[in-house]
N, C-alpha and C positions, 0 to 999 in steps of 0.2 A: 670534429672539425679540423680542416687538414691544411697547414700553410702553403700560400702559392708560391713558386720560384720562379725562374725564368726558365724557359722549355727547355727539356733534356739534361739540368743541369744534373740531374741524379744518375745517369748513366755515362760509360766510358766509350760506348759504342763496341763495335765488335775488336778491334784493335785493344781495346783494355781489356775484354774478357781474356783475348788471347795472351795478354801479358801477365796474368793473373798468376799466383804462387801454383805451383802444383806439388809443392812437399807436401808429406805426408805428416798431419798436425796431431797431437795427444789429443784423448777424448776428455772431456768434460771430467774434472774432478767430482767427487761424489757430492751430495747435498751439504749444505751447511747447517742441517738441524733444522731448528726453526727461523734462522737466518735467511732473508731472499736475497742474494746480492743481485741488482739491477745495473744494467748497464745503459745510460743515458749519451744523446747524442750533443744536448745542449744541456746546461744549465737552466733554472728555473727562473724565468722572468723577473717575476715577484711572486711572495707570497700574500700582497695584499689584494683580496679579492675584486675587488674594483679595480687593478690590474691586469689581472689573468689571464695567461692564456688556455689553451686547452690541448688535443692533439697530445705530444708528447710529455705536456706539462702535467698529464694526469700522474705520471708518477709521484710527483711531488706533493701536489693537490689534495688528494683523494687520500693517503693515509691522515692527514689534519684536518680535512674539510669534508662534511656532507653537504648533499644537495637536497632541494625540496625535493625534485624526483628523482628517482633512478632510470635508465635504460637498461632492457634487456638486451644479451648480445645480438639478437634478431632487429633491435632499434625497439622494441616495445616501450611502453612506460609503465612504470611500476611504481609503488609508494618508496617515499624516501624521509625527510622529516616531515613531509604531507602524507598524512596517512587517507585520503579522501579529495576530490577536486569536481568542480561541476560548472559547467559555463550557462550562460543563462541564455534565452532565445534569441538573441541580436550577437551571441558571440561575443561580446564586446566585456564582459564583468565575469572575474572569474572568482569562485570561492573557493579557500583551500582550509581543508581543516588541518592543523598541526598538532605531533606530537607533544606529548605534556612531560614527558619523563625523561627530557634531554638535558645536559649542561655543558658548557663550554670548557674549554680545559682549564680557565681562572676561576672557574665555580658559577659563572656566571648562568641563568636560566635562559633557556630558548623561547622566544615568545614570537608571537604573531608582530609585534613591534619591532624587535630586532630582526626579525623575518623584511619587514618593510622597508627599514632603513639599508638593508645589505641591496636589496632589489631597486632603490632609489638611486645610492650610490655607485651601483654598477652602470646604468645608465647615464650616469653624468659623469662617470670616470672615463679613464683613459686606457682602457683594455682596447685590444686590436678589434673587438666582438660586441663594443657597447652598443652599434648599431641595433643586435638581437633585440634589447628592450626601448627601442624610439618607439613603438605603439604604447608604452606604457604611459597614463597619464597621470593613474594616482596608486598609491599603494598606502592601504589603510587596515588598521586592526582593529575588528568590530568586538574583540574579546582576546583575551590570551591566548585561544588556540585557533581564532577565526581570521583570516588574511584577506582583503577582496582586494581585488587588482580591479582598475579598470582603464581599457584600452580605448585609444581613439578609434581605430579600426579593428576589424578582426585580424590575426594573424593565424593562421593554421599551423605555426612552428612555434607558438610560444612554450607550449608545453615540451617540447623538446628541449628549446634552450634552458628552461630550469633544471633539466637534467644533467646540464654543462655547467660552464664555468659563469654564466649568467643566476646560474641558481646556489651558487656557493655562500654559504653561512660562516659568517665569523663574529667574533665577539663583538659587542659596540665597544669594548676597551681599544679596538684596533683603529678605529674612523679616524679619533685625533694623533696615533703614537706615531712618532716620528720614526719607528723600529718597524713600522707596518709591513715592511719591504720584505724583510728578513726574518721576522719573528711573527709567527702566525699561531693565532689563539682562535681554534676550532672545537667542533663537537667529532671531527673525526675520530676514528680507532686506534691512530697513534700522535705521539708528540715528537716533535723535532729536538732532538738532543744537540745542543749549541754546541756544548764541550766537545763532542765528537766529529762536528761537521765545519766543513771547509768552505768558506762560500764560494761559488762557482767552481768545484771541484770535489766535493764529497757533501752527501747528505745522509745523517745519522735519523731514524726514527724508531722510537720505542712504544710496544704496546701499551696500553692503558688497558687498567683494571677493572672497569666499570663502564665500558663503551655500550650502549642500548643494545647495539646487534651484534654480540657475539660470535654468533653464525655464520658469519661472513667474516671474520678472521683469521686466516690460515698461518700467521706468523707473527712469532714474540718481537722479531726486530725485522727493517727493512733499510738497507744499505743501499744508494742510488748512488754509482761514480760516473763523473762524467767523463765521456771519450770524444772529445772535440773533433776528430778527425776520423776519416777512414779508415785508414793504416793503422791510428791507435785502439779502432774498436775490433778490426780483424784480428790484432796480436792478442787482444782480449779474450776472443774466443779460441784462439788456439791455444791459447795459455790456459783456457778453460778457468778463467779468472770471474766468470760471471755465470749464472742461471738463465737469467731473460736478458734479452736486449733488442730494443728495435734495429732494423737494419737503417745504413746511411742510403746505401743504393743497390742497384740490384745486382750490381757484379760482385756485391759481398756475400750473397747467398751460398755459390758453388764453396766458398770458403767457411763458411761457416756451417754447409752440412758435411764436408772435410772433415771440420774438427769435432765431429759427433753430436751436433745440434740438430734439432728438427725445426724447420725453416716454415713457420706456420704463414701461410701466404693470404693475402687480404688485397683487393682492388680498391685504391683509394680515389686517386687521381684519376684526369683523362689528359693526354697530350695531343697536341696538334694546333690548329689556328685559329684564332679569333678574327673573324672578317668585321671589322666593327664599324668599317664606313659602310653601311648598308643603306643611304641615301648617295653615295656618290659626291659627298663633299671635296674630300681631298683627292681620290683618283675617281674620275667620273664612272670606269669601267665595274666600280665594286658595288655602285646603285643599279645593277642588273643582277637580276636574281641570277641568270642562265649565265654570267661569268664565276659569280660564288658556286654554282653548281658543278662548272666544270673544274674550278679547282679540287672540290670535290673527287669528283670522278679522275682527277690525276695524282693522286696519293695512292702509291702499292703499299697499302696500309701493313700486308703480312711481311713484307721485305723490312717496313719500318720497324717493327717489332723485334724482328731480330737484330738489326742494325744498331737500334738506338735505344733499346730497352733488354738486351741480349736474350731475347724469346721471353722475358716476364710480363708480359701483358697478352692483352687482349684487343684485337683490331675491331674498332666501332667507328660509326659514325652519328653518334648522339652523346648528349654533356651528360645524361643522367645516369647516375649509380643502379646496378643492378637491383639494388633495395629499396630503391624509391618505386612511389606511388606512380611513377610516369614510364617507368621502363620498358621497352618492347623490344623482345628477340629479334624481331624482321627488322626493327630501323638499326640495329648493327651493321647491315649489310645493305643499305639503301645507295649508297654511292659505289658501285664495285670498280675495280681499276679497269678504268678504259681511256687509253689515250685516243683514241678514234672520236666517242662521244664527246669529249673534254672539247676538242678541236672542232666539233660539229656546233657544240653549244656558244664557243667564242665567235663562231663566224654567224650565226644566230642572231648572235648579239652586237655584230657590228663591228669585230675584232678578229677577222681572217687571219691578218697577220700576227695577232698575239696585241700585248700590250705589256707597259713596264711597270712594275712593283715594287715599292721601296718599302723596305720594312729594316727593324734595327737587329744589328747581332752584339754580341758582347764577350769578354775575356772570360765569362765564368762558362762559357761554354764551348769545347772544341772546335775548332775550324771546319774541319770533317763534317761536322752535323749539320753546320750551315749549309755545307758542300751538297748533302746528300737531298735536302729539300730543294735546292735550286737547281739541282738535275732533274727531278722528277717534273718541277713547275717547267723549265725547259722545255721540255719531251712534248707539251702542248702549245708552246708560244709564248709562255710566261716570261718574261724578263726580269727575273730579282735583282735588287740591285741592293746590298746590305751597306746600312749604315751605321758605322761605328757608334758604342754607346760605351758608359761607363757607369756610376755613379747616378746618374740622371735617368737609368731605363726607367725604372721604374714611375716617376712622374709625369716622365715625356709619354711615356703607353695610356698613362692615366690620364694626362691632358689632352689624348687626340692628336697625336703628333701624325702618326702612321694610320694609315688605311686598313693595314692588317698586320698581324704578328705571331711569331710563333711563342708558345706558353705551355706552361702546365698548370690546369686549375681543377681544386677541389671538386669532387661530388659530394654534394648533400644527401641527408635521408630522405628528406622529403623534397617534394617538386616544387613547392613553395619557396622552400630556402634557396633551392638552385637559381632559381630565374632572381629573385630577390639581390642575389649575388652576381648572377652575369647578364640579364637580359632585360629586364623593367627598366623604363627611363632613369631612375634612380640608382640602378645597381654600379658598383665599385666599377666592374668589367664590361660595363656598355659603354665605352670610353667617350662617344661620343652624343650619348642620350638619346639615339636613334627611338622612335616609337613607331607602331603601327596600331590603325582602329581594331583591324580583327586582332591582333594580336594580344591589345590591350582588353579587349571581350572577352577573350579565353583567358588571361590572366586573373579579371575579377571573376568568371565562373567559379576559378579552382581556389580563391582566396575565401570564398564563403561554403564551398564544398565539403559533407560530409559523409561518413561512413561509403559505401559502396559507390556513392557520386566521387567522392576524391579520386579513386583510380581513372575512371572514365574524364574525367576535366583534365587531369595530368597527361595523360594520352594526349589529349587532343591539343595542349600546351604543346607537347613534345614533337607530334608528328607535325605542328605548323613549323616550330623552328626549324626543324630537318628539311623539311620542305622546300622553305625559304631559306636555308643553307645560310643562317645566321652564326654558323661556327663551321669550322672542317676539322673535326677530331680525326684522330689519327688511330690513337688506341687506350686503355685504363691500362694504367701502369700498377704491377703489382710488388708491392711490398711486403718486406719480412718481418715477422716478431719471432727472434729464435727460444726456444727452450732447451734445455739441458736434460737428460734422461731422468732427472729426478724431479721434475718440474712440468705439470699439467696446465694447459693455458687454454684457455677460450676465447676467441677473437671478438673482438667487437665491431659489428659492421659500422663501417664506415668512418671508424679511428683506428689512426697507426698504432695503438697499443691498447692491449685489453684493458678492461677496468680492472682496480685491484683485488676483489673478492673473486675474481674469475681468473685469479693466479694463485695457485695452489701447491703443494709437496703432491708429489705420486702418489698415489695410496698404494 
């Protein structure tokens, strides 16, 4: 799962690219034997499973915790602490068979009762993703190794969530511990060495001798160092101080490669406009599908990839990940750049002279980037008026202040996750909670689809959203995970960092 952030805050634009240092950097130093030196952009938010983030925090969480299920690099589900799982016919009761040979680092045995407690605490906790388990009604231990989960309604993404932070398993001793945020007690392959760690700066993990899955453990020690800003990380790369690290911005990619690292690229998020006022409540023009289609035709996506992402992106007109069951290559080109077509659509909608569109801007993003979008929309007759915001940006966006706004949003592994996050009436980023009977029917079909039918249902939802122009995506943004010559990585689809067991010394 990927964090959301203000649009193009991850890029410096063309000017930033040209300003990057072109000096020759030293190649990374030789590997540190059995120690993995891991660079991170952020410190871990919390080690308490019920408060855990995911994305880049896998560097901290996967050393100490197991999840009920695991995900392959391609996103397929594999056994973790659960060795088998089965749905009932209604897709609302999930029965999992758990391993019987796992203990936590405090000696407590892993059981179905402990697993049930972890799941309900995550559902009721303060994680950014607590809503992942909002459909979980009950979690019960039928016996020591059988866990029965009952849902209020089918959730096609539920198993995926069990392979992420919702599926993290900690000892029951953590549940009432005042030190849970800083002192993990898990069943994972490593233990946090508190005496060698500095909260917010460096975290040292030491391998256990009795981990249940030794074949997945490739290092004796993992040292995670926090580089809180882009400059610090670039300097660490130039100095060969890390073996692996995720990039902060696309503009770091040339520097990392110049320093001798491999930039393993993955497309995680999409950038563009959320056209949230689909009923025309705030701005009547936005309630007309032809106006929203005109905005899509007004975007010169190929130039935006260069100007706003430094060339590290793929032009698109859909919000779904290429790894999702809804993706269609054809829909990447549904709205070609066409100023005349955009003007004609506006005229058909009753706006031959264009209209005014108020949207937010902020100090986190260079002014030049807002200017690029305003210029492209102005070419078809849309007068953008930027309204300055500060710390109130997110609550005002989510509160339905503006009819549209530029943003960068995550792309999830499944179509159901994507629409639950961005399009259904209760979705976080459906700011005005707009609904449509036709869309709801398609979403309901996706919710209960299985097997080959899932792809068909996902494509139907995707096609409807694109044709009705609920969004105006510009491009899918590429992120890099750097690895030195002594380290092999296999990227994880739809996550900023590879999963721990897919990072290993070069053979």
